[in-house]
N, C-alpha and C positions, 0 to 999 in steps of 0.2 A: 942946639937943634934937638937933642934927645928928649928934653922935657916937653918940647912942642910936639914931637912925634907921639910920646906917650899920651899927651892930652888929646890929640887927635884920635888915637885908638880908643881911648875911653869914651869919647863922644860917639864914635861909631857903635860901640857896645851898648851905650845908653839908648841910642837911637833904635837899635835892633830890638832891645827889650821893650821900648815904647810901642813899636809897631806891633810886636807880638801881643802886648797887653791890650792895645787898642783893638786888635783883631778879636781877642778873646771876649772883650766887653761887647763887641758888636756881632758876636756869633748868633746865628739864628737860634731861638729857643727850641727846646725839645718839643716835638709834636706827638700828641697822643690822643686816642679816642676815648671819650668819657665812658666809664663803666656805669651803665644804668641798671638799677635793680627795682624789683616790683614789691609793693607793700606785702608784708611788713619788713622786708629785708632792706638793709642799708649797705651801700658800697663801703669797703674798708677805708680807714683814715688815710689821708695822703701823706706819704713819708718823704717825698722829694722836698728839697730846701729852696728850690728856685722856681720862678714862674715858668709856665709852659704854654704852648699853643694847644688848646683843647678843642677837639672837634666833637660836636654833639649832633647826632642824628635822631630825630623824633618823628614818628608817623602818627597822623590823626586817622582814626577809624570810627565808624558808626556800627556798633555791634549789639545784638540782642543777648542779654545775660540775666542771671538770677538776681532779683532784688530781695526776695524773701521766699519762704517755702511756698511753692505753687504760684509765685508771682514773678513775672518777667517784665523787662523794661528795655527799650531801645536806648542804650547808652551812647553818648558822643564822647569819645575818649582820646587821650594821648597814649599811644602804645598799646591800645586794645584793652586797657584795664582802668578801673576807677579805684583809687586815684591813679594818675599817670606815674611813670617811673620816678624814682628818687635820683636826682642829679647831684653829684658831689664834685666841686672844683675847688681851686685854691685862690685866696686873695692875691691879686696881681696877675692872674692868668689872662691871656688873650683868647677869647672864645669865638670859634666859628660855629654858628648855629644853622643847622639845615632842617627845615620843616617840610615834611612830605605829606600830602593829602591823598589818601588811598583812592584809587579810581572808583571804588564802589560807594564812596561818600556821596551824599545828596546835597551837602552844604559846604560852602567855603569856610575855612577855619584859619585862625592865626594864633599867636601866643604873646601874652603880656607877662614877662618875667619881672617880678618886683625887685629882682637883683640887678636889673639893668638901669643904668643912668642914660636916658635918651628918650626920644619921642615914643610915648605909649609903651615903654618897656619892651620895644621891639614889635609892637602890634602892627603898625603900619608897614614895616619892612617885611613882615612875614605873612601877610594876607595871601592865602593860597587856595585856589579852586581845586576841585577834585581832579586827580590825575596829574597834578603839577607839584613842583618843589620850589621853595624859596630859601634864600641864604642871606644872613646878615652877620655882622661881627660886633662884639662889645668887649670892653675890658672890665674885669671883676674888681672894681675899686673898693667896694665896701664888703667886709666880712659879715656873715649873719645867715640866718635861716629864713628863706623867702618863699612865699607862695608864687606859683605861676598858674595862669589860667587863660582860656580863650577869651578874646575881647572882640569877637565879631558880633555885629548887631543882629538880633537883640542880645546884648551881652549876658543879661541875667539868664536867658533861656539856655545859652551854651554852657554856662557854669552849672545851672540846675540839672542839666543832662549828664554831667559827670566830667567836665573838662577842667581839671585842676590837678596840682601836684606840688611837690616841694623841691627847691634847689638850695643846697647848702654851700655857701662860699666859706670854706674853712679858713680861719685866720692863719697868718703866716706861722705863728707859734703853735697852732693846733689847739685842741681842747684837751683837758686832763684825760688820761687814758681810763677807759672803763672796760668791763668784760663783755657786755652785750649792748648792742644798739638796735633799736627798732623804729619803724616808720608808721605813723598813724595819722589819718586825716578824717576829720568829722565833716559831714555834709548833710543836706536835706534833699528829699525828693517829694515832688508834688504830683500826685497821680489822679487820673480821672476817677478811678474807683476808690472806695474807702480803704483804710488800712486793712490788709489781709485779703482784699478782694482778689480772686484768682485770675490767672490768665495774663495776657500781654497788656500792660497798662501804658497809657500815653501821658504826656505832660499836660498839666492843668494850669493855665496862666492865671486864672482867677485866684486859685489857692496861693500861687506864688506871690501875687500882688498883695494879698491879705496876710501873707507870711504865716500860713497855717499848713505846714507840711504833714503828709501822712506818714513819712518815715524820716527819722533822724538817725544816721548810722555811722559806724566807723568803717573805713576802707570799702565803701561802695555797696554794702549789702548787710542785711540782718544776719548775724551769726558769723561774720567774717573773721572774728577773733575769739571764737568760743569752741569748746569741746576739742576735737582733734586739730583745730586750727589755732588753738590758743598759743600765745607767746610762751617761751620757756626760759628758765634760769635755775641756778643752783644756789643753795644757801651759801652766803658769804660773797656772792658775786655782786658787782656793781652794774646797774642797768641805766642806760640812757634812752629816753624816748624823744624822738623828733616828732612833735605834734603840730599838725596844721589844721586850719579850719577853712574849707573851701566855700562855706556858706551855702547858698548865696546871701542868706538873710540873718541867721541866728548867731548869737555869741555862744561859745562853749565854756561851761564851767567844769574844766577837766579835773578829775579826781581819781585816785586809785584807792579803792576800799581795802584797808588793811595795811597801808603804807603811808609814809610821810616823805615828801620830796626833800632830800638833803640840800639840793641846789636847784634853783630855777633861773633860767636865762629868759627874763621876761620879754615877751613880744619878739622872740627870735633873735635877740642881740647876743653878743659874744662875751658878755660879762655876767657872771653868776651874782646877781644883785639881791637875791633873797635866799634865805636858808630856812629849813624846817617849816615848809609850806604844806597846807592840807589840800587846797584847791586853787588852781590858777586859771585866770580868765584868758581865753584865746579868742580874739576878735575875728569876725568874718573877714576873710582875706588876710589873715595873720597867722602867727605861729608862736610856739614856745618850745624850749628845750628843758627837760627835767631829768635830773640824776638822782638815784637812790640806791642804797645797798639793801639787799634782801637778807633778812636775819633769821627767819624761821620758815619751815615748809608750810605752804598754803596755796590756795588758789586766790590770787588777788583779782578783784573785779574792777575793770576800767569803765568809768561812766562819765557821762555829762550829768553833773549834779543838778541840772534842771530836770528833776528826777522822773517826771512823767515821760520825758523823752526816752529815758533808759528802759523803763519797764513796759511802756506802751508802744514806743515807736522804734526801738531797736538799737540805741546807742550804748551797747553793752559789749565789753570784751573781757578776756581773761589772760592773766599771766600766771602760769603754773610753776611754782617753786618747789623743787625737790631737794631733800637733804635731811640731816638729823635735826630732831626737835631741840629746842632750847627752852626748857621750862622756866628759866629765870626771866625770859622776855615775854613768853606767852604760855600760859599753863593749859589752856583748853584746846580742844580739837578744832582745827581750822577746816571749814568746808567750803565748797564752791558757792554756797548760798549764804555766806556770812552776813550779807546786807539785805537779802531778799525778804526777811520778815516785814520790812516796810511795805512790801508789795501788797500786804493784806488790806491796806487802806486805799489802794488805788482802784478807781472805777475803770474797769476794762472797757475797751471800745469794741463796738460791733465789728466783726471781721468780714462778714460776707456781703457782697453787693446785693441789693434787692433784685438785681437782674441776673444774679449768678444762676447757673443751671441747677435744677433740682436733682438730687441723687435718685436714681431709679432702682438701684440694687443695693444689697447689703454691703457689697465690696466697695461700691462708690461712696456709701455713707462712711465707711471706715476710712477711706482715703481722704475725704473732705474733713471728717471729724478729727483726724490727726493734725491737720493744719489749724483747725480751730483750737484744739488743745494746746498746741505749741505756742500759739499767739496769746491765749487768754489764761491758761491753767498751769502751764509747766513752771512758771516762776515761783508758785507756791507749792504745788503738789509734786514738782520735780519731773524731769524728763521721763523717768521710768516709773512714775506714779508712786514713788516710795515716801513722799511727804517729807516733813521736817519734824523730828522727834519733839514732842511737847508743844509744837506750834501749829503745824498743818497736818491733818490726818492723811494717812496713805490711801490711795485709790487702788493700789495693787493688792489683790487677795483680800479686799475689804469686806468684812461681814456686814457692816452697816450699809454699804452700797448695794450689795447683792441681795439683801433681805427684802428690799422694797423698791421696785422700779418706779412706781408712781411718786414715792417720796423724793427720789432723786430728781425726777422731772420738776417737782414743785420747788426744790431748792434752787435749781437753775432759773426758774421763773421768778422767784421772789427773794433769793438770798437766804442766809441762815445766820441766826444769832443764838448763842447759848451753848450749854455743855452737851456734848455727845460722847458716846463711847465707841471706839473703833478698835477691833481686835484686842479688846481688854484694856485699852489705854484711853484715858479721859482727855478730851480736848475742849477748850473753851475760847473760841476766837470768833471773828466775824468774817463771813463770806459775803461780799457785796453782791447786789443785783448787777449782773454783768451786761444787761441789755442785749442779750443774744436774740437772734431771730428764731422762730419756731424751727426752721431748717437747721440752724446752728445747734440748737439743743438736741434735736433728734440725732444729728450726725455725731456730735461729740460724745453723747452718752453711748451710742452704738460703738464708737471707737473704744471708749474706756471699758465697756462691758466685754469687749472681745480682745482685751489685752491683759497681760499680767495674771493669768489664771483666774480671771473673773468668769461669770456665768454664761457669757456668750449671747446675751439678749440682743435683740434688735428693737430699737425704739422708733416708732413711726411719728410722722407729723400729726396724724390724727390723734394719737395719744397725748401729744403735747397740747393740742388745742382743747381736747376734752379736759385735761388737768387744769388748763387756764380758766375754763368756765367754772 
């Protein structure tokens, strides 16, 4: 009987362990709320080893914001920003998605997450009128970097007004560790006024249908990643960029001037399938992940290498790298404008609407002139008028400029070719005819003459018209 008793005891123990194991396997997953970050910030990598139930709360809002200097736009947004927040979850997670449409909205909105396997990427389940909330759930089956966008009719208009962002479904094993991660989305805006026309601009459907945007930008506005908003890294660090293209129409030829991508995860997949890449194509409604190590101090310029978009329409960003120089890799001095000399061949676009209000005072001319300068002149002559040594002459404290006001007007009317001497330095380049209006010329010259220790002249429209004759 003893062997039988022992066997019975063993069976009870095994049964107990089986029950415990079964309970553990069927235990409810950890529940957490997704940490959302706003461009260019990225949530930290996910360190947990098991799937979780992840709750996402996202609000749609319609807000007026800055599109460019002096230009405002009524953006339709996820989370009040363009692009919307970066969402980071893990492969295998069960996601509860809550979409809230702010009561002040004028339009119904929804969300199509390209990471969702299901009808419309969640669009039908999330259609939400102002002042209401919708909820649906999905399982994150496929790892990768995915666009999300509004898919309410007319879909193109909702996207063109700013409703897009990125969701990263991190693979179970994660990606290789890097020192810095950043979030960038390119997109286009189609405005009633021409590029640079001041004031609150509305959406222009005709331009959208012909795919002729006035602005092509990173992260929702001109200058969103430049100067004091530039991305940052230190020599020796590895940098990962999560790059999206909200479209709605154009492809992006994404390039970083002064760097080479060590790894590219093409079209947002999770396999680094290309190495040592100069420029990678990011389709409308698509994405890419790029990694690289920064080797020397410099200001790296982020561009869409459909280059007129960069220098004329706004798709320019900066990554400022600090640290010790390495002469064996790069011997010269790296400047913010390493790629800007190509701008000398670009035909600048007229910036002011023909219906723009005419400046009545010198102060108004200076204010408008600054916007014209930033849009048309700063790429070559630099933000503070210092020019580029041996390439573009300075406007700051310029003896050539201050010596002859009529000559300066004539140059803006017709362009300039041939050698000139400025502050004792010879320059021989081409300044193209910029096709500025008479108002633009009077305003921008008044601005320049009243900056950087110049003579303080005021240029009138009458002087411009007289010079033209």
